[in-house]
RODO-2510 file (C-alpha; in nm, 4 decimals, decimal comma):
residues 194
     n   res          X          Y          Z
     1     m     1,0289    -0,0089     0,5358
     2     k     0,8763    -0,3213     0,3414
     3     i     0,7816    -0,2872    -0,0199
     4     i     0,5788    -0,5247    -0,1597
     5     g     0,4760    -0,5822    -0,5427
     6     i     0,1592    -0,7164    -0,5983
     7     t     0,0530    -0,8480    -0,9732
     8     g    -0,1955    -1,0592    -1,1385
     9     g    -0,4457    -1,1138    -1,4135
    10     v    -0,7338    -0,8759    -1,4499
    11     g    -1,0228    -0,9923    -1,2281
    12     s    -0,7759    -1,1759    -0,9921
    13     g    -0,9180    -0,9668    -0,6735
    14     k    -0,5887    -0,7496    -0,6238
    15     s    -0,7935    -0,4659    -0,5220
    16     e    -0,9191    -0,6928    -0,1936
    17     i    -0,5767    -0,7815    -0,1316
    18     l    -0,4814    -0,4135    -0,1361
    19     k    -0,7889    -0,3267     0,0933
    20     i    -0,6824    -0,5873     0,3471
    21     l    -0,3102    -0,4740     0,3420
    22     k    -0,4305    -0,0985     0,3980
    23     e    -0,6902    -0,1880     0,6547
    24     d    -0,5318    -0,4810     0,8494
    25     y    -0,1726    -0,3847     0,8259
    26     g    -0,1693    -0,0097     0,7421
    27     a    -0,0098    -0,0382     0,4345
    28     q     0,0422     0,2723     0,2018
    29     i    -0,0975     0,1575    -0,1517
    30     l     0,0158     0,2899    -0,4819
    31     i    -0,1806     0,1768    -0,7762
    32     a     0,0301     0,1908    -1,1096
    33     d    -0,3044     0,2457    -1,3155
    34     q    -0,4217     0,5224    -1,1182
    35     i    -0,1211     0,7126    -1,1379
    36     a    -0,0762     0,6685    -1,5095
    37     h    -0,4554     0,8288    -1,5244
    38     e    -0,3482     1,1303    -1,3206
    39     l    -0,0581     1,1527    -1,5463
    40     m    -0,3064     1,1680    -1,8572
    41     k    -0,4758     1,4614    -1,7288
    42     p    -0,4548     1,7806    -1,9185
    43     g    -0,1323     1,9554    -1,8209
    44     a     0,0160     1,6268    -1,6664
    45     i     0,3331     1,4676    -1,8238
    46     s     0,1707     1,2075    -2,0550
    47     y    -0,1158     1,4302    -2,1889
    48     d     0,0690     1,5920    -2,4789
    49     e     0,2320     1,3079    -2,6311
    50     i    -0,0878     1,0813    -2,6298
    51     v    -0,2958     1,3525    -2,7807
    52     d    -0,0289     1,4345    -3,0481
    53     f    -0,0261     1,0508    -3,1303
    54     f    -0,3864     0,9466    -3,0903
    55     g    -0,5507     1,2775    -3,2055
    56     r    -0,7966     1,4940    -3,0666
    57     d    -1,0914     1,2262    -3,1266
    58     i    -0,9711     1,0367    -2,8054
    59     l    -1,0626     1,3750    -2,6183
    60     k    -1,4117     1,4562    -2,4393
    61     e    -1,5671     1,7999    -2,4352
    62     d    -1,4024     1,9093    -2,1271
    63     q    -1,0259     1,8242    -2,3323
    64     t    -0,9747     1,5284    -2,0932
    65     i    -0,8720     1,2040    -2,2448
    66     d    -1,1624     0,9472    -2,2871
    67     r    -1,0083     0,6682    -2,1335
    68     e    -1,2826     0,4441    -2,2732
    69     r    -1,2316     0,5320    -2,6346
    70     l    -0,8697     0,5238    -2,6212
    71     g    -0,8945     0,1554    -2,4718
    72     e    -1,1060     0,0602    -2,7713
    73     i    -0,8159     0,1637    -2,9957
    74     v    -0,5404    -0,0104    -2,8300
    75     f    -0,7344    -0,3371    -2,7300
    76     h    -0,7817    -0,4004    -3,0992
    77     d    -0,4354    -0,2925    -3,2233
    78     k    -0,1249    -0,4249    -3,0668
    79     d     0,1110    -0,1898    -3,2209
    80     k    -0,1035     0,0933    -3,0691
    81     l    -0,0997    -0,0385    -2,7346
    82     l     0,2894    -0,0745    -2,7475
    83     k     0,3161     0,2705    -2,8387
    84     l     0,0782     0,3958    -2,5728
    85     n     0,2726     0,2105    -2,3047
    86     k     0,6013     0,3397    -2,4104
    87     m     0,4739     0,6714    -2,3805
    88     t     0,3369     0,6119    -2,0280
    89     h     0,5158     0,3616    -1,8468
    90     h     0,8566     0,5333    -1,8102
    91     n     0,6532     0,8253    -1,6474
    92     v     0,4533     0,6092    -1,4031
    93     d     0,7804     0,4159    -1,3026
    94     q     0,9470     0,7475    -1,2471
    95     e     0,6305     0,8755    -1,0080
    96     l     0,6054     0,5475    -0,8313
    97     i     0,9842     0,5639    -0,7428
    98     r     0,9347     0,9175    -0,6257
    99     r     0,5842     0,8015    -0,3897
   100     i     0,8111     0,4914    -0,2579
   101     h     1,1058     0,7428    -0,1690
   102     k     0,8588     0,9990    -0,0024
   103     a     0,6958     0,7096     0,2027
   104     e     1,0375     0,6408     0,3260
   105     q     1,0865     0,9839     0,4413
   106     e     0,7592     0,9427     0,6274
   107     n     0,8755     0,6268     0,7830
   108     k     0,6129     0,4124     0,6294
   109     a     0,6253     0,0627     0,7743
   110     m     0,4892    -0,0730     0,4399
   111     v     0,4113     0,0298     0,0966
   112     v     0,2541    -0,1897    -0,1525
   113     c     0,2784    -0,1465    -0,5443
   114     e    -0,0087    -0,2930    -0,7529
   115     a     0,0519    -0,3306    -1,1614
   116     a    -0,0537    -0,5636    -1,4054
   117     l     0,3113    -0,5195    -1,5572
   118     l     0,5011    -0,4995    -1,2549
   119     v     0,7813    -0,7040    -1,4112
   120     g     1,0539    -0,5171    -1,5962
   121     a     0,9236    -0,1810    -1,4439
   122     e     1,1980     0,0401    -1,3443
   123     y     1,0706     0,0366    -0,9809
   124     e     1,0642    -0,3291    -0,9538
   125     k     1,4349    -0,3486    -0,8231
   126     l     1,2920    -0,1628    -0,5098
   127     f     1,0556    -0,4508    -0,3947
   128     d     1,1245    -0,6699    -0,1037
   129     q     0,8781    -0,9236    -0,2334
   130     l     0,6687    -0,9880    -0,5134
   131     w     0,3600    -1,1337    -0,4906
   132     y     0,1340    -1,3076    -0,7791
   133     i    -0,2476    -1,2949    -0,6649
   134     y    -0,4004    -1,6329    -0,8680
   135     t    -0,7631    -1,6693    -0,8970
   136     k    -0,9257    -1,9619    -1,1385
   137     e    -1,0086    -1,8172    -1,4674
   138     e    -1,3942    -1,9128    -1,4212
   139     v    -1,3990    -1,6905    -1,1151
   140     r    -1,2111    -1,4054    -1,2703
   141     r    -1,4686    -1,4270    -1,5658
   142     e    -1,7722    -1,4014    -1,3015
   143     r    -1,5952    -1,1014    -1,1170
   144     l    -1,5361    -0,9362    -1,4392
   145     k    -1,8985    -0,9640    -1,5719
   146     a    -2,0469    -0,8885    -1,2426
   147     s    -1,8436    -0,5771    -1,1448
   148     r    -1,7663    -0,4368    -1,4822
   149     g    -2,0331    -0,5834    -1,7040
   150     y    -1,7659    -0,7202    -1,9670
   151     s    -1,8505    -0,9574    -2,2361
   152     d    -1,6945    -1,2909    -2,2466
   153     e    -1,5410    -1,1648    -2,5798
   154     k    -1,3735    -0,8715    -2,3934
   155     i    -1,2761    -1,0759    -2,1074
   156     s    -1,1042    -1,3400    -2,3414
   157     q    -0,9091    -1,0520    -2,5151
   158     m    -0,7861    -0,9092    -2,2035
   159     i    -0,6553    -1,2058    -2,0637
   160     k    -0,4844    -1,3126    -2,3854
   161     n    -0,3067    -0,9500    -2,3750
   162     q    -0,1635    -1,0321    -2,0379
   163     k     0,1193    -1,2677    -1,9101
   164     s     0,0525    -1,6220    -1,8971
   165     e    -0,0166    -1,7755    -1,5393
   166     n     0,3342    -1,9639    -1,5836
   167     e     0,5179    -1,6259    -1,6388
   168     f     0,3502    -1,4820    -1,3081
   169     r     0,4279    -1,7684    -1,1118
   170     r     0,7927    -1,7943    -1,2177
   171     l     0,8540    -1,4404    -1,1254
   172     a     0,6778    -1,3870    -0,7865
   173     d     0,8253    -1,4906    -0,4351
   174     h     0,4734    -1,5764    -0,2960
   175     m     0,1480    -1,6732    -0,4668
   176     i    -0,1750    -1,6173    -0,2831
   177     d    -0,4848    -1,8415    -0,4338
   178     n    -0,7913    -1,5809    -0,4360
   179     s    -1,0277    -1,8377    -0,5594
   180     g    -1,1825    -1,8979    -0,2366
   181     d    -1,3557    -1,6871     0,0514
   182     i    -1,1934    -1,3877     0,2058
   183     e    -1,0703    -1,5671     0,5146
   184     e    -0,8768    -1,7988     0,3297
   185     t    -0,7132    -1,5118     0,1546
   186     k    -0,6328    -1,3495     0,4892
   187     c    -0,4693    -1,6356     0,6209
   188     q    -0,2448    -1,6606     0,3360
   189     i    -0,1358    -1,3124     0,3466
   190     k    -0,0988    -1,3624     0,7290
   191     s     0,1398    -1,6604     0,6798
   192     i     0,3470    -1,4387     0,4447
   193     l     0,3825    -1,1648     0,6617
   194     k     0,4724    -1,3061     0,9815
***
């Protein structure tokens, strides 16, 4: 089984790459953010610790965590972001490892793990390859405004909080330039996988 890690900055088009890998290559997709959200649901492993630390003000009426409210808190306070990451990353790492092993037992041909913070994660040692999805900053900004309605200020803050392009490139086995059209991206993927 081939295990590929996909990383890149916000707005780089990682979702599009995952869609190609799933549809064209039959990859099983594991997305760290989605798993983190699952583990933040009431009764799940990360929920109580987050609510105990951040308080009940982060809860919606149905007692689920209001991720938008929590996001606002941590985007403006680096210490609280570090604390949230400390509470959640290990749980996400363990769940990803569990799902990778399950895919192995099910004889899946390819598993692709996507996360902004793959490097240094506990499951990183399982990867056969790490791909960095590069996209020109102006393209990323356009995408984030169009798809998520983010302001320039929010986009700048998000980009500032992520690894630099040089860090991403240094750690990756392969880089895909996702600044152009989808066919160019598909050609790059095909070339890496052949």
